[in-house]
Residue, then its C-alpha position, 0 to 999 in steps of 0.5 A: m499500499p502506498r505511503y504517500a502520494l507524489i503530486v507532480i504540479d504543471v511540469q508542462n511544455d510552456y514552462f520550458p525555454g522556447g515556451r510561452w511562460a518559461l521559468s527560471g530553473i525549470d530544467a533542473a527542477a524537472d530533472n529532480a521531478a524525474r528522480l522523484l517519479a522514478a523513486a515513487r514508481e519503483d517503491g509503488q507509491l501513488v503518483v498523480h500528475i496535475r496538468h493546467e489548461f486555461p479555459t480559453a484560447d487567448a490564455p498567455f499560456f497553457a492554451p487548451g489543446s495546445e502543445g504548450a499545455q501538454i506534460h513535458p517529457k521529463a515528467q511524463n505520466l505513465p499508463g495508469e497514473p492519474v492526470v488531473l486536468k485543472h483550470h484554476i491555480n488550486s489543484y483541488r478546485e473543481t477537480a478529482l484530486n481529493d477524491i483520488l487521494k481518499q480512494h487511495d487512503m492517502k494521509d501524506v502527499v509530496i509535492c513538486g512542480a511549477m510555479s512555486h509561488m502559485c500552483v505549488d503554493a496553493a496546492t500545499r496550503a490546500s493539502n494541509d487545510l484538507g488534513y494531509g501531511c505535506t512535504v515539498i521538494h524545493d529543488a523540484c520546483a521552479s518560479r519566475d521573476l516577479e514584480f510588485d509595486g515597482v520592486k523587481v523580485p528575482a525568481e530565486y528570491a520569490h522561490a525562496a520566500f514561498m518555500a520559507a512561508l510553506q515551511f513556516g506553517y504548512a509543509k516540510t521542505l526538502s531537497t530531492d537528495e534529502f528526501l530520496a535518502g530519507 
């Protein structure tokens, strides 16, 4: 019986170089997500992929049916692994994610993917609010440069700030190596 569910959030083509919304560090994060996927599969853990599509074709990225909205080959789902299609930032909102976790009697989730400051943050907080024990694999997540009120926030600072906030009250944060050694 699986001990945890690995939730791989939005590792999709548009976030990679050449995509419509490239993230800083996405290749390295996806490489670590691939390592997590391999370990979870080998251990017989539940793997759930989240794939985001905006509801209209004029979306800035992840347009419905586009190549950019497809899961990147580094994190591709295998037959039998659930792929949850979402249209909102929170992976639980109007999806079957919580039902899938309940069907498998999950108590703990391990989260990785993109973007650290949006969908990873939202899924982690929602998972915690729903009673799941949460671990975020920080080096298997990616962000991008942000700006607020004229202040530019480099991607690595945005990522670090969100990981620090999640670690404070919502989740354990571990590197891929730390998690796999555990």
